[in-house]
TILUMKE-558684 format. One record per residue: residue in one letter; x, y, z of N, C-alpha, C, O in turn; chain; residue number from 1. Coordinates in Angstrom, 3 decimals. Atoms other than C-alpha are relative to their C-alpha. Layout:
type,n.x,n.y,n.z,ca.x,ca.y,ca.z,c.x,c.y,c.z,o.x,o.y,o.z,mol,seq
a,X,Y,Z,X,Y,Z,X,Y,Z,X,Y,Z,A,NUM
...
! end
This chain:
type,n.x,n.y,n.z,ca.x,ca.y,ca.z,c.x,c.y,c.z,o.x,o.y,o.z,mol,seq
x,-1.095,-0.076,-0.982,-30.259,5.917,-19.254,0.911,1.178,-0.342,1.309,1.347,-1.495,A,1
x,-0.834,-1.178,0.238,-28.189,9.075,-18.840,1.462,-0.392,-0.178,1.880,-1.491,0.188,A,2
x,-1.428,0.251,0.201,-24.534,9.355,-19.789,0.703,-0.150,1.350,1.721,-0.835,1.451,A,3
x,-0.596,0.083,-1.325,-23.778,9.761,-16.084,-0.209,-1.390,0.604,0.692,-1.954,1.225,A,4
x,0.281,1.354,-0.479,-25.461,6.482,-15.192,0.856,-1.013,-0.748,1.375,-1.956,-0.151,A,5
x,-0.834,0.894,0.808,-23.624,4.768,-18.044,1.446,0.031,0.482,2.125,-0.996,0.506,A,6
x,-1.381,-0.136,-0.482,-20.335,6.117,-16.700,0.201,-0.792,1.290,1.216,-1.468,1.455,A,7
x,-0.096,0.723,-1.274,-21.001,4.685,-13.228,-0.058,-1.504,-0.227,0.770,-2.245,0.302,A,8
x,0.157,1.440,0.256,-22.179,1.293,-14.485,1.190,-0.558,-0.767,1.613,-1.690,-0.532,A,9
x,-1.193,0.440,0.734,-19.266,1.083,-16.891,1.193,-0.170,0.911,2.027,-1.054,0.714,A,10
x,-1.088,0.074,-0.967,-16.915,1.702,-14.005,-0.117,-1.245,0.876,0.890,-1.834,1.267,A,11
x,0.235,1.129,-0.908,-18.505,-1.068,-11.917,-0.063,-1.353,-0.706,-0.132,-2.387,-0.043,A,12
x,0.187,1.272,0.704,-18.734,-3.701,-14.641,1.145,-0.980,0.237,0.974,-2.191,0.095,A,13
x,-1.157,0.868,-0.243,-15.255,-5.012,-13.796,0.134,-0.436,1.455,1.118,-1.073,1.833,A,14
x,-0.039,0.443,-1.388,-16.083,-5.541,-10.136,-0.305,1.121,0.974,-0.327,2.290,0.588,A,15
x,0.333,-1.003,-1.028,-16.958,-3.764,-6.858,1.116,1.028,0.171,2.295,0.733,-0.022,A,16
x,-0.975,-1.051,-0.266,-15.269,-0.481,-6.056,-0.427,0.778,1.239,-1.609,1.000,1.498,A,17
x,0.287,-0.822,-1.156,-14.963,1.521,-2.911,-0.450,1.390,-0.437,-0.121,1.851,-1.530,A,18
x,0.547,-1.302,0.359,-16.718,4.871,-2.834,1.096,0.978,-0.409,0.945,1.712,-1.385,A,19
x,-1.057,-0.969,0.308,-13.465,6.827,-2.807,0.606,-0.259,-1.377,1.049,0.679,-2.040,A,20
x,-0.520,0.319,1.325,-12.314,4.974,-5.951,-0.958,0.460,-1.084,-0.537,0.960,-2.127,A,21
x,1.012,-0.447,0.957,-15.599,5.705,-7.733,0.086,1.511,-0.178,0.113,2.017,-1.300,A,22
x,-0.061,-1.468,0.059,-15.411,9.396,-6.848,1.284,0.469,-0.682,1.265,1.409,-1.477,A,23
x,-1.287,-0.407,0.569,-11.736,9.616,-7.787,0.011,-0.136,-1.514,0.579,0.707,-2.208,A,24
x,-0.035,0.246,1.432,-12.315,8.174,-11.256,-1.052,0.793,-0.778,-0.914,0.996,-1.985,A,25
x,1.073,-0.726,0.683,-15.477,10.133,-12.031,0.090,1.514,0.153,-0.354,2.259,-0.721,A,26
x,0.023,-1.431,-0.320,-14.840,13.526,-10.458,1.410,0.597,-0.019,2.353,-0.028,0.467,A,27
x,1.031,-0.797,0.685,-14.311,16.125,-11.721,-0.016,-0.228,-1.511,-0.673,0.513,-2.241,A,28
x,-0.152,0.193,1.451,-13.456,14.682,-15.157,-1.336,-0.196,-0.705,-1.551,0.338,-1.793,A,29
x,1.278,0.317,0.641,-16.976,13.397,-15.881,-1.160,0.755,0.641,-2.067,1.212,-0.055,A,30
x,1.078,-0.697,-0.706,-19.184,14.979,-13.217,0.505,0.513,1.337,1.576,0.121,1.801,A,31
x,-0.368,-0.525,-1.312,-19.087,16.890,-9.957,-0.253,-1.062,1.069,-0.950,-2.046,0.820,A,32
x,0.207,0.950,-1.089,-18.980,15.079,-6.612,-1.475,-0.076,0.387,-1.994,-1.158,0.664,A,33
x,1.428,0.000,-0.351,-22.552,16.151,-5.857,-0.808,-0.767,-1.035,-1.696,-1.545,-0.686,A,34
x,0.709,0.709,1.059,-23.757,14.898,-9.233,0.257,-1.500,0.102,-0.662,-2.302,-0.063,A,35
x,-0.343,1.417,-0.115,-21.923,11.605,-8.747,-0.792,-0.660,1.110,-1.302,-1.767,0.934,A,36
x,0.736,0.586,-1.116,-23.562,11.025,-5.373,-1.481,-0.133,-0.334,-2.120,-1.118,0.038,A,37
x,1.407,0.072,0.407,-26.997,11.814,-6.816,-0.235,-1.175,-0.945,-1.221,-1.899,-0.813,A,38
x,0.130,1.103,0.957,-26.454,9.355,-9.666,0.106,-1.341,0.714,-0.655,-2.263,0.419,A,39
x,-0.159,1.237,-0.765,-25.260,6.663,-7.260,-1.264,-0.305,0.804,-1.705,-1.452,0.872,A,40
x,1.226,0.191,-0.772,-28.322,7.196,-5.082,-1.151,-0.468,-0.890,-1.932,-1.336,-0.500,A,41
x,1.065,0.372,0.937,-30.638,6.938,-8.108,0.178,-1.433,-0.487,-0.797,-2.176,-0.603,A,42
x,-0.264,1.367,0.455,-28.968,3.751,-9.333,-0.303,-1.004,1.111,-0.812,-2.096,0.857,A,43
x,0.320,0.879,-1.121,-29.268,2.256,-5.861,-1.516,-0.143,0.165,-2.019,-1.245,0.383,A,44
x,1.457,0.030,-0.133,-32.953,3.182,-5.664,-0.627,-0.843,-1.096,-1.637,-1.507,-0.861,A,45
x,0.529,0.761,1.121,-33.528,1.593,-9.075,0.448,-1.450,-0.022,0.080,-2.202,-0.924,A,46
x,-0.448,1.388,-0.073,-31.839,-1.642,-8.036,1.101,-0.369,-0.968,1.407,-1.549,-1.139,A,47
x,-1.058,0.278,0.966,-29.073,-1.282,-10.615,1.377,-0.095,0.662,2.317,-0.660,0.103,A,48
x,-1.250,0.007,-0.752,-26.357,-0.821,-8.008,-0.317,-0.336,1.453,-1.335,0.098,1.992,A,49
x,0.159,0.305,-1.419,-25.955,-2.235,-4.510,1.093,0.698,0.794,2.230,0.821,0.338,A,50
x,-0.943,-0.673,-0.895,-24.277,-0.416,-1.644,0.242,-0.915,1.200,-0.694,-1.344,1.873,A,51
x,-0.362,0.902,-1.094,-22.404,-2.517,0.899,0.994,0.702,0.915,2.022,1.202,0.458,A,52
x,-0.917,-0.581,-0.987,-20.798,-1.199,4.087,0.763,-1.134,0.680,0.164,-2.055,1.236,A,53
x,-0.827,1.056,-0.591,-17.896,-3.312,5.306,1.021,0.594,0.947,1.581,1.664,0.711,A,54
x,-1.030,-0.408,-0.939,-15.620,-3.045,8.280,1.369,-0.279,-0.597,1.602,-1.347,-1.164,A,55
x,-1.356,0.168,0.500,-11.992,-2.528,7.311,0.743,-0.941,0.933,0.825,-0.706,2.138,A,56
x,-0.669,1.026,-0.793,-10.042,-5.563,8.464,1.064,0.604,0.907,1.918,1.369,0.459,A,57
x,-1.006,-0.449,-0.952,-8.036,-4.865,11.606,-0.249,1.387,0.574,0.576,1.898,1.332,A,58
x,0.314,-1.331,-0.523,-9.735,-1.525,12.351,-1.456,0.039,0.443,-2.196,-0.930,0.273,A,59
x,1.397,-0.209,-0.376,-12.988,-0.145,13.742,-0.741,0.817,-1.050,-1.927,1.111,-0.898,A,60
x,0.588,-0.838,1.034,-13.615,1.873,10.597,-0.722,-0.844,-1.053,-0.430,-2.024,-1.247,A,61
x,0.759,0.660,1.061,-16.049,1.021,7.812,0.259,0.716,-1.322,0.575,1.905,-1.345,A,62
x,-0.120,-0.594,1.324,-15.806,1.601,4.083,-1.209,-0.397,-0.830,-1.777,-1.472,-0.636,A,63
x,1.179,0.236,0.834,-18.586,1.832,1.499,0.406,-0.509,-1.375,1.254,0.085,-2.041,A,64
x,-0.253,0.599,1.313,-18.533,-0.370,-1.605,-1.236,0.166,-0.884,-2.369,0.105,-0.408,A,65
x,1.069,0.018,0.998,-20.598,-0.011,-4.777,0.263,-1.179,-0.934,1.394,-1.409,-1.361,A,66
x,-0.154,1.177,0.849,-21.236,-3.104,-6.865,-1.263,-0.253,-0.806,-2.355,0.147,-0.405,A,67
x,1.161,0.474,0.726,-23.506,-4.494,-9.534,-0.597,-1.158,0.796,0.154,-1.916,1.410,A,68
x,0.624,1.086,-0.783,-26.041,-6.901,-7.945,0.578,-1.373,-0.321,0.707,-2.213,0.569,A,69
x,-0.515,1.315,0.402,-24.603,-9.824,-9.920,1.404,-0.277,0.514,1.877,-1.411,0.444,A,70
x,-1.387,0.163,-0.447,-21.134,-9.226,-8.438,0.161,0.221,1.504,1.279,0.366,1.999,A,71
x,-0.072,-0.247,-1.442,-22.006,-8.734,-4.781,0.792,-1.089,0.725,1.384,-0.840,1.775,A,72
x,-0.728,1.104,-0.638,-20.480,-12.134,-3.987,1.482,0.302,0.153,2.152,-0.275,1.010,A,73
x,-1.422,-0.335,-0.083,-17.059,-10.590,-4.585,0.350,0.719,1.300,1.522,0.851,1.652,A,74
x,-0.236,-0.696,-1.267,-17.496,-8.714,-1.314,-0.163,-0.938,1.187,-0.595,-0.523,2.263,A,75
x,0.066,0.980,-1.088,-17.380,-11.889,0.760,1.064,0.319,1.050,1.904,1.195,0.845,A,76
x,-0.963,-0.230,-1.083,-15.394,-12.044,3.996,1.421,-0.201,-0.489,2.299,0.618,-0.216,A,77
x,-1.348,0.270,0.499,-12.391,-13.619,2.274,0.475,1.088,-0.953,1.639,1.487,-0.920,A,78
x,-0.374,-1.056,0.936,-12.448,-10.997,-0.465,0.410,1.258,0.759,1.400,1.904,0.417,A,79
x,-0.338,-1.171,-0.808,-12.469,-8.225,2.135,1.332,-0.157,0.695,2.107,0.794,0.791,A,80
x,-1.278,0.255,-0.657,-9.591,-9.839,3.974,1.159,0.151,-0.979,2.211,0.689,-0.636,A,81
x,-1.066,-0.066,1.007,-7.572,-10.103,0.770,0.301,1.448,-0.364,1.466,1.839,-0.430,A,82
x,-0.207,-1.401,0.345,-8.099,-6.455,-0.176,0.725,0.733,1.133,1.663,1.492,0.889,A,83
x,-0.641,-0.653,-1.151,-7.176,-5.304,3.347,1.448,-0.454,0.153,2.324,0.352,0.466,A,84
x,-1.359,0.528,-0.123,-4.115,-7.592,3.399,0.918,0.611,-1.056,2.062,0.960,-0.764,A,85
x,-0.803,-0.592,1.082,-2.896,-6.262,0.043,0.374,1.433,0.344,1.517,1.844,0.145,A,86
x,-0.268,-1.398,-0.352,-3.209,-2.670,1.254,1.018,0.104,1.131,1.937,0.921,1.072,A,87
x,-0.939,-0.047,-1.135,-1.414,-3.338,4.539,1.404,-0.389,-0.442,2.379,0.282,-0.104,A,88
x,-1.319,0.501,0.399,1.405,-5.318,2.941,0.687,0.931,-0.984,1.905,1.097,-0.931,A,89
x,-0.617,-0.930,0.953,1.954,-2.858,0.118,0.683,1.145,0.740,1.717,1.648,0.301,A,90
x,-0.572,-1.106,-0.761,2.624,-0.202,2.740,1.287,-0.330,0.718,2.077,0.569,1.007,A,91
x,-1.223,0.382,-0.721,5.367,-2.188,4.476,1.003,-0.746,-0.880,2.160,-0.910,-0.493,A,92
x,-0.911,0.694,0.914,6.850,-4.079,1.508,0.468,0.889,-1.140,1.469,0.594,-1.793,A,93
x,-0.265,-0.926,1.114,6.853,-1.165,-0.986,-0.153,-0.691,-1.357,0.517,-0.338,-2.327,A,94
x,0.298,0.742,1.234,5.521,-3.573,-3.622,-1.271,-0.816,0.227,-1.720,-0.972,1.362,A,95
x,1.128,0.911,-0.191,2.547,-5.817,-4.281,0.474,-1.282,0.687,1.550,-1.782,0.359,A,96
x,-0.414,1.228,-0.681,2.669,-8.867,-1.977,-0.189,-1.227,-0.880,-0.963,-1.203,-1.837,A,97
x,0.193,1.270,0.693,2.995,-12.430,-3.221,-1.277,-0.659,0.522,-1.814,-0.258,1.555,A,98
x,1.195,0.735,-0.438,0.046,-14.831,-2.980,0.225,-0.601,1.384,-0.667,-0.562,2.232,A,99
x,-0.307,0.618,-1.296,1.762,-16.604,-0.069,-0.039,1.037,1.126,-0.541,0.759,2.215,A,100
x,0.013,-1.066,-1.010,2.240,-13.312,1.797,-1.433,0.451,0.299,-1.778,0.732,1.447,A,101
x,1.403,-0.374,-0.187,-1.420,-12.423,1.239,-0.706,-1.041,0.864,-1.453,-0.694,1.778,A,102
x,0.656,1.086,-0.741,-2.541,-15.828,2.548,0.334,0.071,1.482,-0.555,-0.057,2.324,A,103
x,-0.423,-0.071,-1.400,-0.514,-15.484,5.755,-0.617,1.214,0.683,-1.113,1.113,1.805,A,104
x,0.515,-1.237,-0.585,-1.616,-11.890,6.353,-1.511,-0.052,0.205,-2.031,0.447,1.203,A,105
x,1.467,0.052,-0.069,-5.296,-12.608,5.665,-0.506,-1.180,0.816,-1.680,-1.221,1.181,A,106
x,0.419,1.168,-0.762,-5.340,-15.927,7.536,-0.891,-0.938,-0.781,-1.811,-1.538,-0.226,A,107
x,0.765,0.909,0.854,-6.721,-17.904,4.593,0.965,-0.902,-0.751,2.178,-0.703,-0.686,A,108
x,-0.866,0.930,0.728,-5.410,-20.714,2.411,0.613,0.692,-1.215,0.021,1.631,-1.747,A,109
x,-0.610,-0.574,1.207,-3.011,-19.895,-0.461,-0.921,-0.091,-1.216,-0.946,0.813,-2.050,A,110
x,0.910,0.146,1.130,-5.600,-21.228,-2.905,-1.075,1.064,-0.015,-1.373,1.641,-1.061,A,111
x,1.024,-1.035,-0.109,-8.285,-18.866,-1.647,0.606,1.379,-0.226,-0.004,2.233,-0.869,A,112
x,-0.676,-1.289,0.180,-5.808,-15.982,-1.525,0.266,0.264,-1.473,0.060,1.378,-1.955,A,113
x,-0.295,-0.149,1.429,-4.795,-16.581,-5.138,-1.274,0.301,-0.789,-1.287,1.173,-1.657,A,114
x,1.267,-0.202,0.701,-8.408,-16.812,-6.313,-0.486,1.435,0.143,-0.822,2.085,-0.848,A,115
x,0.522,-1.338,-0.229,-9.455,-13.538,-4.689,0.958,1.084,-0.471,0.523,2.136,-0.940,A,116
x,-0.970,-1.001,0.449,-6.237,-11.699,-5.489,-0.156,0.281,-1.486,-0.112,1.435,-1.912,A,117
x,0.146,-0.184,1.443,-6.720,-12.281,-9.203,-1.376,0.565,-0.348,-1.491,1.395,-1.250,A,118
x,1.344,-0.521,0.276,-10.481,-11.633,-9.125,-0.110,1.492,0.306,-0.821,2.232,-0.374,A,119
x,0.093,-1.381,-0.446,-9.963,-8.339,-7.334,1.194,0.844,-0.442,1.407,1.945,0.067,A,120
x,-1.237,-0.670,0.405,-6.760,-7.344,-9.125,-0.248,1.413,-0.520,0.499,2.335,-0.195,A,121
x,0.251,-1.328,0.562,-8.292,-4.434,-11.004,-0.390,0.995,1.078,0.040,2.148,1.058,A,122
x,0.433,-0.898,-1.066,-9.933,-2.995,-7.919,1.122,0.347,0.966,1.225,1.483,1.430,A,123
x,-1.051,-0.205,-1.007,-6.923,-3.425,-5.648,1.310,0.500,-0.592,2.184,0.972,0.135,A,124
x,-1.265,-0.382,0.629,-4.210,-2.646,-8.194,1.081,-1.042,0.181,2.259,-0.762,-0.042,A,125
x,-0.988,1.047,-0.274,-2.533,-5.953,-7.330,0.455,-0.710,-1.269,-0.306,-0.861,-2.225,A,126
x,-0.514,0.928,1.006,-0.325,-8.015,-9.591,1.080,-0.833,0.660,1.665,-0.428,1.665,A,127
x,-0.996,0.891,-0.587,2.009,-10.902,-8.913,1.396,0.539,-0.272,1.793,0.654,-1.432,A,128
x,-1.318,-0.622,0.218,5.476,-9.409,-8.361,1.051,-0.994,-0.492,1.128,-2.123,-0.007,A,129
x,-1.115,0.815,0.469,8.441,-10.787,-10.279,1.161,0.087,0.986,1.213,0.981,1.831,A,130
x,-1.124,0.049,-0.942,11.644,-11.686,-8.473,0.833,1.275,-0.047,1.356,1.718,0.975,A,131
x,-0.786,-1.229,0.123,13.388,-8.584,-9.850,-0.635,1.138,0.797,0.062,1.924,1.440,A,132
x,0.701,-1.042,-0.746,10.728,-6.325,-8.356,0.132,-0.236,1.497,0.309,0.712,2.262,A,133
x,-0.126,0.330,-1.421,10.902,-8.140,-5.018,1.376,0.408,0.527,1.492,0.955,1.624,A,134
x,-1.360,-0.361,-0.412,14.682,-7.642,-4.872,0.178,1.510,0.056,0.776,2.037,0.994,A,135
x,-0.129,-1.458,0.042,14.465,-3.978,-5.869,-0.750,0.645,1.165,-0.255,1.582,1.790,A,136
x,0.795,-0.551,-1.097,11.721,-3.295,-3.323,0.669,-0.255,1.344,0.612,0.592,2.235,A,137
x,-0.695,0.315,-1.253,13.722,-5.033,-0.574,1.137,0.991,0.252,1.376,1.402,1.387,A,138
x,-1.085,-0.976,-0.150,16.636,-2.692,-1.240,-0.552,1.365,0.391,-0.007,2.021,1.279,A,139
x,0.611,-1.284,-0.340,14.397,0.393,-1.161,-0.552,-0.010,1.419,-0.461,0.983,2.141,A,140
x,0.525,0.131,-1.360,12.745,-0.886,2.008,1.126,0.094,1.019,1.008,0.800,2.021,A,141
x,-1.133,-0.045,-0.910,16.099,-1.462,3.678,0.555,1.408,0.153,0.855,1.853,1.261,A,142
x,-0.511,-1.369,-0.044,17.297,2.011,2.746,-0.949,0.934,0.741,-0.510,1.804,1.494,A,143
x,0.985,-0.854,-0.677,14.069,3.621,3.953,0.003,-0.231,1.505,-0.079,0.722,2.280,A,144
x,0.009,0.312,-1.427,14.156,1.821,7.303,1.275,0.497,0.683,1.224,0.995,1.808,A,145
x,-1.262,-0.502,-0.566,17.815,2.688,7.885,-0.042,1.526,0.089,0.390,2.112,1.082,A,146
x,0.127,-1.461,-0.015,17.126,6.304,6.947,-0.905,0.443,1.149,-0.606,1.416,1.841,A,147
x,0.914,-0.325,-1.097,14.204,6.356,9.393,0.705,-0.125,1.351,0.508,0.706,2.237,A,148
x,-0.745,0.190,-1.240,16.470,5.006,12.137,1.012,1.123,0.207,1.248,1.546,1.339,A,149
x,-0.958,-1.108,-0.096,19.034,7.716,11.360,-0.703,1.300,0.379,-0.163,2.115,1.126,A,150
x,0.784,-1.174,-0.408,16.333,10.374,11.621,-0.324,-0.096,1.487,-0.207,0.879,2.230,A,151
x,0.312,0.229,-1.419,15.291,8.863,14.942,1.199,0.273,0.892,1.064,0.853,1.970,A,152
x,-1.214,-0.124,-0.803,18.881,8.839,16.182,0.732,1.321,-0.211,1.801,1.537,0.361,A,153
x,-0.580,-1.328,0.257,19.622,12.374,14.895,1.382,-0.078,-0.655,2.250,0.748,-0.369,A,154
x,-1.283,0.093,0.719,22.493,11.227,12.654,-0.196,0.145,-1.510,0.770,0.049,-2.267,A,155
x,0.287,0.015,1.434,20.781,11.585,9.264,0.772,1.070,-0.769,1.067,0.883,-1.949,A,156
x,-0.723,-1.073,0.695,22.608,14.843,8.447,1.413,-0.421,-0.395,2.048,0.245,-1.213,A,157
x,-1.341,0.484,0.339,25.854,12.855,8.276,-0.002,-0.852,-1.268,1.048,-1.319,-1.711,A,158
x,0.116,0.901,1.149,24.547,10.902,5.276,-0.651,0.709,-1.187,-1.452,1.628,-1.020,A,159
x,0.437,-0.651,1.235,23.816,11.820,1.671,-1.282,-0.635,-0.545,-1.269,-1.765,-1.034,A,160
x,1.280,0.439,0.567,20.147,11.492,0.652,-0.521,1.013,-1.020,-1.699,0.999,-1.380,A,161
x,0.417,-1.081,0.892,20.102,14.462,-1.718,-0.680,-0.515,-1.268,-1.631,0.098,-1.751,A,162
x,0.559,0.534,1.244,19.339,12.299,-4.767,-1.056,-1.080,0.227,-1.493,-1.738,-0.717,A,163
x,0.998,1.027,-0.319,16.883,10.016,-2.978,-1.136,0.564,0.850,-1.361,0.098,1.967,A,164
x,1.089,-0.589,-0.798,13.941,12.168,-1.847,-1.112,-1.004,0.318,-1.775,-0.890,1.348,A,165
x,1.038,1.000,-0.247,11.587,9.180,-2.169,0.350,-0.852,1.218,-0.525,-1.207,2.008,A,166
x,-0.438,0.773,-1.160,13.666,7.229,0.356,-0.275,0.775,1.282,-0.713,0.203,2.280,A,167
x,0.233,-0.840,-1.188,13.415,10.138,2.795,-1.495,0.070,0.317,-1.888,0.005,1.481,A,168
x,1.452,-0.048,-0.236,9.639,10.389,2.315,-0.499,-1.304,0.615,-1.295,-1.294,1.554,A,169
x,0.408,1.290,-0.555,9.209,6.671,2.946,0.532,-0.159,1.426,-0.147,-0.712,2.291,A,170
x,-0.589,0.078,-1.344,11.544,6.921,5.952,-0.849,0.750,1.012,-1.082,0.262,2.118,A,171
x,0.835,-0.796,-0.905,9.400,9.644,7.497,-1.324,-0.705,0.275,-1.855,-0.640,1.383,A,172
x,1.253,0.741,-0.186,6.297,7.525,6.938,0.206,-1.189,0.941,-0.611,-1.436,1.828,A,173
x,-0.294,1.141,-0.882,7.899,4.459,8.560,0.236,0.468,1.434,-0.186,-0.190,2.385,A,174
x,-0.274,-0.528,-1.340,9.074,6.576,11.481,-1.301,0.365,0.718,-1.400,0.268,1.941,A,175
x,1.281,-0.414,-0.575,5.516,7.769,12.001,-0.940,-1.180,0.233,-1.636,-1.233,1.247,A,176
x,1.021,1.049,-0.048,3.536,4.580,11.329,0.519,-1.407,0.327,-0.251,-2.262,0.765,A,177
x,-0.524,1.357,-0.193,5.865,1.575,11.641,1.359,0.028,0.693,2.322,-0.579,0.226,A,178
x,-1.268,-0.154,-0.704,8.549,2.465,14.148,0.539,-1.347,0.488,1.740,-1.494,0.712,A,179
x,-0.425,1.323,-0.468,8.621,-1.186,15.266,0.874,-0.734,-1.012,1.497,-1.740,-0.675,A,180
x,-0.807,0.646,1.038,10.354,-2.073,11.980,1.409,0.578,-0.102,2.246,0.042,-0.829,A,181
x,-1.293,-0.673,0.131,13.325,0.261,12.467,1.126,-0.793,0.657,0.939,-1.363,1.732,A,182
x,-1.128,0.747,-0.570,16.744,-1.319,13.055,0.725,0.780,1.093,0.560,1.992,1.237,A,183
x,-0.916,-0.626,-0.948,19.189,-0.641,15.856,1.302,0.237,-0.744,1.836,-0.677,-1.371,A,184
x,-1.210,-0.359,0.735,22.216,1.181,14.442,1.192,0.192,0.924,1.047,0.356,2.135,A,185
x,-1.203,-0.346,-0.748,25.792,1.693,15.510,-0.098,1.463,0.425,-0.917,2.213,-0.104,A,186
x,0.091,-1.354,-0.545,26.425,4.904,17.420,0.156,1.072,-1.066,-0.477,2.125,-0.992,A,187
x,-0.203,-0.983,1.069,27.630,6.689,14.291,-1.048,-0.113,-1.112,-1.068,0.699,-2.038,A,188
x,1.064,0.159,0.975,24.651,5.408,12.300,0.405,-0.644,-1.308,-0.397,-0.720,-2.239,A,189
x,-0.500,0.550,1.265,26.795,3.749,9.648,-0.550,-1.387,-0.277,-1.000,-1.663,-1.390,A,190
x,0.384,1.397,0.212,25.890,0.091,10.152,-1.181,-0.405,0.884,-1.531,0.276,1.848,A,191
x,1.109,0.568,-0.760,23.005,-2.009,11.433,0.546,-0.974,1.040,1.346,-1.853,0.719,A,192
x,-0.371,0.926,-1.069,23.488,-3.749,14.778,-0.968,-1.178,0.019,-0.560,-2.333,0.144,A,193
x,1.004,1.065,0.005,20.227,-5.682,14.668,-1.261,0.467,-0.707,-1.589,1.654,-0.708,A,194
x,1.273,-0.248,0.654,16.987,-5.927,12.703,-1.116,-0.655,0.811,-0.934,-1.767,1.307,A,195
x,1.160,0.675,-0.602,13.560,-6.596,14.264,-0.397,-1.196,-0.871,-0.230,-1.153,-2.089,A,196
x,0.340,1.208,0.752,12.311,-10.042,13.242,-1.016,0.274,-1.104,-0.931,-0.297,-2.191,A,197
x,1.008,-0.295,1.020,9.332,-8.603,11.401,0.608,0.742,-1.178,0.207,0.525,-2.322,A,198
x,-0.679,-0.711,1.084,11.581,-6.279,9.407,0.798,-0.982,-0.856,0.795,-0.887,-2.084,A,199
x,-0.749,1.017,0.746,13.808,-9.220,8.454,-0.925,-0.823,-0.878,-0.569,-1.180,-2.001,A,200
x,0.983,0.752,0.786,10.718,-11.095,7.299,-0.383,0.782,-1.252,-0.483,0.208,-2.336,A,201
x,0.380,-0.827,1.146,9.743,-8.190,5.045,1.161,0.207,-0.972,0.953,0.298,-2.182,A,202
x,-1.185,-0.199,0.838,13.297,-7.711,3.761,0.419,-1.279,-0.716,0.982,-1.231,-1.809,A,203
x,-0.384,1.280,0.589,13.824,-11.409,3.077,1.366,-0.477,0.437,1.651,-1.673,0.369,A,204
x,-1.334,0.348,-0.482,17.379,-11.325,4.446,0.595,1.211,0.714,0.038,2.308,0.679,A,205
x,-0.696,-1.107,-0.674,19.806,-9.228,6.477,0.377,1.046,-1.035,0.954,0.719,-2.072,A,206
x,-0.310,-1.065,0.949,20.170,-5.862,4.771,1.108,0.889,0.537,1.028,1.390,1.659,A,207
x,-1.102,-0.891,-0.342,23.427,-3.890,4.830,-0.182,1.296,-0.786,-0.243,1.262,-2.015,A,208
x,0.274,-1.267,0.695,22.885,-0.195,4.029,1.123,0.438,-0.940,2.286,0.068,-0.778,A,209
x,-0.961,-0.563,0.947,24.573,1.605,1.161,0.925,0.989,0.719,0.612,1.499,1.795,A,210
x,-0.944,-0.980,-0.535,27.579,3.823,1.787,-0.498,1.399,-0.387,-0.429,1.795,-1.551,A,211
x,0.506,-1.360,0.248,26.085,7.305,2.129,0.718,1.040,0.860,0.215,2.152,1.024,A,212
x,-0.708,-0.923,-0.889,28.657,8.933,4.419,0.382,1.257,-0.771,0.968,1.181,-1.850,A,213
x,-0.338,-1.273,0.620,29.038,12.616,3.592,1.514,0.191,0.035,2.128,0.011,1.086,A,214
x,-1.448,-0.237,-0.004,32.613,13.406,2.502,0.356,1.220,0.847,-0.385,2.202,0.892,A,215
x,-0.484,-1.108,-0.832,34.582,15.652,4.838,1.167,0.673,-0.703,2.121,0.016,-1.121,A,216
x,-1.059,-0.738,0.681,36.719,18.386,3.330,0.747,0.887,1.005,0.144,1.501,1.886,A,217
x,-0.825,-0.844,-0.874,39.592,20.166,5.053,0.655,1.093,-0.827,1.118,0.860,-1.943,A,218
x,-0.657,-1.128,0.672,40.931,23.565,4.118,1.454,0.066,0.462,1.739,0.181,1.654,A,219
x,-1.432,-0.056,-0.317,44.718,23.612,3.938,0.522,1.390,-0.316,0.489,1.840,-1.461,A,220
x,-0.524,-1.353,0.197,46.236,27.015,4.444,1.483,-0.073,-0.362,2.265,-0.806,0.244,A,221
x,-1.412,-0.022,0.438,49.472,27.733,2.658,0.737,1.132,0.711,1.932,1.327,0.488,A,222
! end
């Protein structure tokens, strides 16, 4: 067995991985993309690796998984739902979701969600969030959504985001992909008038934005 085959099999021993994850971890540190694909094809032909194409939950797109034959069961329907739910929720919660949140999003029982979440933790990057992380993420989410609403309403220049470039980046992403989560703001953009119900669900409670009003300076002539 070549060192390249050993690298691939070693990567898959902890569970199935999507093709993009395999390529990301192997290339170019261990081998080129072309070499990696050749090795994967050879392992598949030799029966050492199985290739499974699965539809991404909630989309028409498919993704390719590589797995050891003994671990193919991990790519069951519920497992696929859990992985897709974790990815979707991470994008709108700015943190790993709880088991209960995964269960609701995937439409499965909490027990099944917990089982698959832990089994697939290494592949999905999931871990059970502590209360401190949930609170911190809720604050960042609230700030990002308010910032996105200010960009939408053309009032963002009146507020100080100089030291929070990450909030601005997340705000731009929410404005592009999740505009339905943005709150309605007062005319001056200072306060929130109302939150969409789904945003409140993700925030956990009504969120009041931080004071970011830019100071106004006046020149006094003597």
